[in-house]
MIFIFI-746915 format. One record per residue (C-alpha): residue number from 1; residue in three letters; x, y, z. Coordinates in nm, 2 decimals. Layout:
REM residues N
+-----+-----+--------+--------+--------+
:   n : res :   east :  north :     up :
+-----+-----+--------+--------+--------+
: NUM : ALA :      X :      Y :      Z :
...
+-----+-----+--------+--------+--------+
***
This chain:
REM residues 66
+-----+-----+--------+--------+--------+
:   n : res :   east :  north :     up :
+-----+-----+--------+--------+--------+
:   1 : MET :   4.00 :  18.16 :   7.32 :
:   2 : ASP :   4.17 :  18.14 :   6.99 :
:   3 : ASN :   4.26 :  18.52 :   6.85 :
:   4 : CYS :   4.06 :  18.64 :   7.11 :
:   5 : PRO :   4.31 :  19.03 :   7.13 :
:   6 : VAL :   4.33 :  19.06 :   7.53 :
:   7 : LYS :   4.36 :  19.46 :   7.59 :
:   8 : LYS :   4.41 :  19.41 :   8.02 :
:   9 : ILE :   4.47 :  19.15 :   8.26 :
:  10 : LEU :   4.37 :  19.23 :   8.61 :
:  11 : VAL :   4.38 :  19.06 :   8.97 :
:  12 : ASP :   4.17 :  19.13 :   9.26 :
:  13 : SER :   4.24 :  19.11 :   9.62 :
:  14 : GLU :   4.11 :  18.73 :   9.63 :
:  15 : SER :   4.31 :  18.60 :   9.37 :
:  16 : ASN :   4.03 :  18.61 :   9.09 :
:  17 : THR :   4.18 :  18.75 :   8.74 :
:  18 : ARG :   3.96 :  18.92 :   8.54 :
:  19 : VAL :   4.11 :  18.97 :   8.16 :
:  20 : ILE :   4.00 :  19.25 :   7.98 :
:  21 : LEU :   3.88 :  19.12 :   7.60 :
:  22 : SER :   3.70 :  19.47 :   7.47 :
:  23 : GLU :   3.50 :  19.69 :   7.66 :
:  24 : ASP :   3.19 :  19.48 :   7.62 :
:  25 : ARG :   3.31 :  19.10 :   7.67 :
:  26 : THR :   3.51 :  19.03 :   8.04 :
:  27 : VAL :   3.60 :  18.71 :   8.18 :
:  28 : VAL :   3.69 :  18.63 :   8.54 :
:  29 : THR :   3.85 :  18.32 :   8.66 :
:  30 : LYS :   4.09 :  18.15 :   8.91 :
:  31 : TYR :   4.33 :  18.03 :   8.70 :
:  32 : LEU :   4.43 :  18.19 :   8.39 :
:  33 : ILE :   4.68 :  18.05 :   8.10 :
:  34 : ILE :   4.89 :  18.26 :   7.91 :
:  35 : CYS :   5.00 :  18.15 :   7.53 :
:  36 : ALA :   5.04 :  18.51 :   7.38 :
:  37 : GLY :   5.41 :  18.40 :   7.29 :
:  38 : PRO :   5.65 :  18.74 :   7.28 :
:  39 : TRP :   5.33 :  18.91 :   7.38 :
:  40 : THR :   5.34 :  18.79 :   7.70 :
:  41 : ASN :   5.60 :  19.01 :   7.94 :
:  42 : ARG :   5.37 :  19.31 :   7.74 :
:  43 : LEU :   5.03 :  19.17 :   7.88 :
:  44 : LEU :   5.23 :  19.09 :   8.26 :
:  45 : GLU :   5.41 :  19.41 :   8.28 :
:  46 : PRO :   5.12 :  19.58 :   8.41 :
:  47 : LEU :   5.11 :  19.32 :   8.73 :
:  48 : GLY :   5.46 :  19.41 :   8.79 :
:  49 : TRP :   5.53 :  19.04 :   8.63 :
:  50 : LYS :   5.88 :  19.00 :   8.39 :
:  51 : LEU :   5.99 :  18.65 :   8.27 :
:  52 : PRO :   6.27 :  18.57 :   8.11 :
:  53 : LEU :   6.15 :  18.48 :   7.78 :
:  54 : GLN :   6.31 :  18.42 :   7.49 :
:  55 : PRO :   6.13 :  18.36 :   7.18 :
:  56 : ILE :   6.22 :  18.09 :   6.92 :
:  57 : LYS :   6.05 :  18.02 :   6.58 :
:  58 : ILE :   5.99 :  17.61 :   6.54 :
:  59 : PRO :   5.77 :  17.44 :   6.23 :
:  60 : VAL :   5.45 :  17.37 :   6.29 :
:  61 : PHE :   5.24 :  17.11 :   6.11 :
:  62 : TYR :   4.90 :  17.05 :   6.07 :
:  63 : TYR :   4.76 :  16.75 :   5.91 :
:  64 : LYS :   4.42 :  16.66 :   5.83 :
:  65 : ALA :   4.24 :  16.37 :   6.01 :
:  66 : HIS :   4.09 :  16.09 :   5.82 :
+-----+-----+--------+--------+--------+
***
């Protein structure tokens, strides 16, 4: 889901991951891939995780397919 703000990530005793998107939107899944860039550790901190991430700026190009 692109451009979808995440408020909180919770993990229950059965290893289910609950992603709180807003007051009325929650996603429950077994696996989660986080592509939050420099905000990744801010999301993981409440879970007690801290990754040694180093944000870098890279050029990204998009081309229209014909």
